[in-house]
N, C-alpha and C positions, 0 to 999 in steps of 0.2 A: 265164901269158901272156894267156889269155882273160880272166881276172879283171882283169888290169891294163888291158885295152882296154875293159871295161864302163864305161858312163857312171856318174859319181858320183851318188848319191842324196842330196839335201839332207836332213839330219836334221830331224825334226819338232820344233818348239819346244815345250817343256813349257808347260802352262797354269798360270800363277801367280796367276790371279784367285781371289777368295774368294767362296764361296757364302754369301749372307746367311741366317743361321739364328737371328737374335736374336728374342726374344719381346718384344712390346710391353708385357708385364705384368711388374712386379716380383713381384707375387703375384696369380695368377689364382684367384679364389675359386670361381667357377662360370660356365662358358660364357664369355660376353663381359664378365662382371662381375668386377672386381678393381681392384687398384691399378696404374695404368698409368704408364709412364715419362713420357709426355707431360704428364699431370696433375702429376707430381712436378716437371717442369721449371718449371711456373708457380709452384709453391710455393717451390722453391729460388731461383728468380729474384726472388721477392718478399722472401725472407729476405736475400739478398745486397743488394738495393736498400735495405732497411730499415737494415742495418748500415752501408752507405755513407752514407746520408742522415744517420744519427745521428752518424757520425764527422765529416761535413762541418759539421753544425750545431755540434758541440762546438768545432770549429776556427774558428768565426765566419764560415764561408763563406756562410751563408744566414741570413736573419732567422727562418726556420722553427725553432721551439724543438726541442731534441733530444727532449724528452718528448712531442712531438706528431708525431714521425717515423712512428710506426706508423699514426696516423690518416691521414697524408698518403699512405703507401704503399697502405693499403687502398682509399682513394678512387681512386688512380691505377690499381691493378690492376683494380678494377671497371670503370673506363672502358676499359682496354685489352681486357678480355675481351668486354665488350658491343660495343665498336667493332670488334674483330676479327671477331666473329660476324656483325654486321650488314654489315660491309665485304665479307665473303666472299659473303653472300647477294646484296647489291646489285651487286657487281662481277663475280661469277663464276657464281652460280646463283640467279637471281631466282625460279625455280620454287619454291623453298623458302618463299616468302611465302604460298603456298597451303596447302591441306590435304593431308595424306599419310595413307596407310593405316596403321592401328595407332597405338598410344600413342607420342608425346603428341598426335598428330593434326594439330598445327600445325607446318609444316616449320621455322619459325624455332627451335623448341625441340628439333627432332629432330637433335641434335648428332651422332648416329651416321651421318647421311646427308650430312654435309658438315662442313667444318672452319672455320678462321678465317684471315683475311687479315691479313698483317703491316701492310700499308698502312692498313687499317681500324683495327687495334690502335693504330697510332701516332696516328691522328686522335682515337680515343677517349681515349687517354692524355692528349693535348693538351687536350681538353675538360675532363678531370678536373683537369689542371694549372691551368686558369683557376679552377676551383672552389677549389682549395687556395690559390691566390694571394690569395683574399679574406680569409684568416686563419681562426682557430679561435675558436669561441665559448667564453668563460669562464663561470664560475658566475655572474658578475655581469651576464651578457648582453652583454658587450663582446667585441670581436674582438682577438686577439693573433696575432702572427706573420705579418701581412700582408706581401706582397712583390710587386714588379712581375711581371706575368704572364710577360713574356719571361724573367725570371730563373728562374721555376719551370720554364719550358720548357727552359732551359739545364740545370737539374737533371735533368730527364727524359732529356736527351741523354746525360748522364753515367751515369745509373742504368740506362738501357735496354739497352746492348750485352750485358751479362752475360745478361740474360733472353733476348735474341734468339739468342745463341749456344746457350744451353741448349735453346731451342725447335728449332733446326736439328739439334742432336744427337739430340733426340727424334724428329724426322722420319727421321733415319738409322736409328735403332733400329726404327721402325715400317716401314721399307722403302718409304716413300712419297716422292713428288716426285722420281722417279728421273731420272738423267742420260742423256745420249746414248749410243748404242751405240758401243763401241770394238772389239768383237770379236763376230761373229755366233755363234749356237749351234754348237758343235762346233769352233770355232776357238780357238786358244790366246789367252788374254788377259794383259795386263801385270799386275804385282804389285799395282798400286794400283786395279785395276778390281774391281767387285762384280757378282755375279750375283744378281738379286732375283727370288725366286719370285712376288712380287706382280705382276710384269709380265704374268703369265698372265691376271689379272683386270682390271688397271687400264687396259690399252690396248685399243683396238678390235681385233677379230680381224684385219682387213685390214692393220693396222699392225704386227702381231707379226712379228719377224724369222725365226721358225721356218719350216722347209719343211713341206709337207703330211705327210711321213713323221714328222717330229719332233713335229708337233702330235698325230698319232695316238698316238705314244709317250706324250706327256703325258696324253692322254685315258685311256690304258690304266692309267697310274700312278694317276691320280685315281680311276678306277673301282674300284680295289682298296680304297680307303678310303671308298667311297660305299655306304651301307646301302640296302636296298630302300625305295623311296618317297622317297629324298632327291634333291636337285638336285646339279648339278655344283659349285655354290658350297659346299654342305654337305660334299661329299667333299673339296674343295680345302682347306677349313678344317681338317678332320681330318688331311689329309696334312701341312699346314703345322705343325700342332701336333706331329705325330710328328717332323718335321724339326727343329723347335725343341727337341724333347726329346732330341736327340742321336742320331737314327737314321742311322748312318754309311752303311749300305747304300743307304738312300733318297737320301742326299746324293750318293753316287757315281753313282747312276742318273739323278738329276734335273739335276745340275750341267751336264753337257754339252748339255742341251736348252735352256738359258737363255742369253741374250746377256750379255756382260760390258759393264758400263756405267760411266761416270764417276761417282764419288761426289759428286754435285752438292751434297748436303746438307752434307757436310764442307767443301766449298769456300765455301758460303754462311755456315757457322758461322765460318770464318776471316775472311771479308770483313766480315760484319755484326756479328760479336762482337769479335774480336781487333783487326782493323785500325781499325774505327770507334771502338772503345774507346780505343785508343792515341792516335788523333788528337784526340778531344774532351778527353781528360784532359790531353794535352800543351797544348792551347789554354787549358784552364782552370787551368793552373798559376799564372798571373798574373791580377790583376784585369782584367776585361773589361766592355765595355758590355753590358748585358742583351740577349740575343739572338744575340750573336756565336758562342757555343758551339753553340747550337741550329742556326745557319746552317751551321756546319761539319759538324754531324751530317747535315743534309739533303743536303749536297753529297757527303760521303763515303759515306753509306749508299746514296744513289741511284746513284752511280757504281759502287760494288761490286755492287749488285743488277743493274745493266745488264750488267756484265761476266760475272757468274756465271750469269746466265740463258741465256747462249749455250750452256752445256753442260747445261742442264736442260730437260727436255721440258715444254711448256706443258700446261695442264689438258686432259685428253682430251675432256671433255664440252663444251668451247667450240666453237661452230660455226666461228668465225674464230679460229684459234689464234694467228696472227701477222698483223700489219698493217704493210706496208712492211718486212718482215723482223724486226720486233720483237714480242715478246709483250705481252700486256696489262700484266703486271707491269713490263716494261721501260719502257713508255710512262708509267706512273704514276711510276716512279723518275726518268724524265727530267724530269717536272714538279717532282719534289722538288729535283733539281739546279738547275733554273732558279729555283725559289723560294728556294733557299738563296743563290744568287749575288745575286739581287735584294735579299734581306734584308741581305746584307753591304754592298751598295752604299748602301742606304738608311740603315743604322745608322752607317756611316762618315761620312756627310754631315750627321749630326745630333749635336749635343752631348748627352752623357748622362753621369751619374755611373757610374764603374766599380764593379763589385761582384765579390766572390769572391776567387779566388786561393788554391787549396788549399795551395800550397807555402809560403804566408806565413801563419803563425799570427797571428790577430787576436783581440781580445777578443770574447767571445761576445755576439751581439746580444741585447738584452733581450727 
C-alpha cells in the first residue's frame, strides 16, 4: 500500500552518444610525425579528380586532352593548397604572417599552428583554373587544349565536391571544427551525438560546459599521464593516445566528463560533398554556357555552408566570432551565393556557345 502511494521516479535515459577515439594517423611513425588521414584526403581527392577529368575528356566534354589531365590536376591542387593556406592566414589568423618560435620560424610555413580555409582553397583553385585554361605547351612550343576560363571553372565545380567531402571526413577523424553542445557533461546524449576529447584544449576555459568539479576530475585524469617536467598539453596528448589505443577504462571514466555535440563535420561533408556534387553533375548532364555549372556550385555550396555552420562552433581564437548572428565563414558563403546568382543572370543575358554535356557522348576534341 505504501509502495503504491510513493511517487513514481522517472527512469534515467541511457547515454547513446559516442566517445570520439579515432586517431588522426593512419600510421604514426614517431611522435607527431606519420601518415595522417588529412593528408591522405588531399591525395585521394586528387586521384578522384584526375580519373573524373580523364573520363570527361575522353567523352568530349572538354577541350583538355585526356593525356594532359594529370598536368591539369597537379596545377589545380597546388593552387588549392596554397590558396587554402593563405586564405586561412589572411581571413582567420593574420598573426601567422610574422615570425614564430622554433622551426620553420615563419608562421606561413608553420602548418602545425594553423590549417587551411576552404574559401581560400576555392579561390586558389580558381586561379590555377585560369592557368590551365591557357592550354599546355607542346614540344614545338605551341599550346594545345586551350579552353574558356569559365569552362575550366565549371570543371573545377564538378571535380571539387569529392575532395571537399573527404576533407570534412578528415576533420571528423581529427576531432576538430566541433559542433554545438546537445547534452552537457553527465547528461545522456542522443545516438547521433559525439563527445570530443579535443574540446578540453580547443575551447577557452570559460566556454567549457564542465562544472568546476568536472574540470577537477579531468585535471586529475590528465595528471596521471603527465610525466615530471611536462605541461598539461603533454599529458593530454599522452592520455589521448591511450584513448585512441583502445583503453576502455579511460573511455568510461572520461566520457561522462565531456559534452555531447552535433557532428558538424559530417553534416558539412553531406552538404559540401554529396549535395553540391549531385547538383552540379545534374546541371552538367546537358551542354551549358560556360560558367553556368560554376554559378550553381557557388549558390549550392554557399547555401549549404551557411546552413551547416549554425551547428558548428566558430573558430575560438577569433575576437569577433559572429557578426549580426553569422560567422565569418557564413558571411563569405553569402558572398558566394550572391556572386553565383549574379553570374547566372549575366550569363543568361549574353549569347554564348554551349559546351559539355557529360550524358551525351561527343567526338573527342583535338
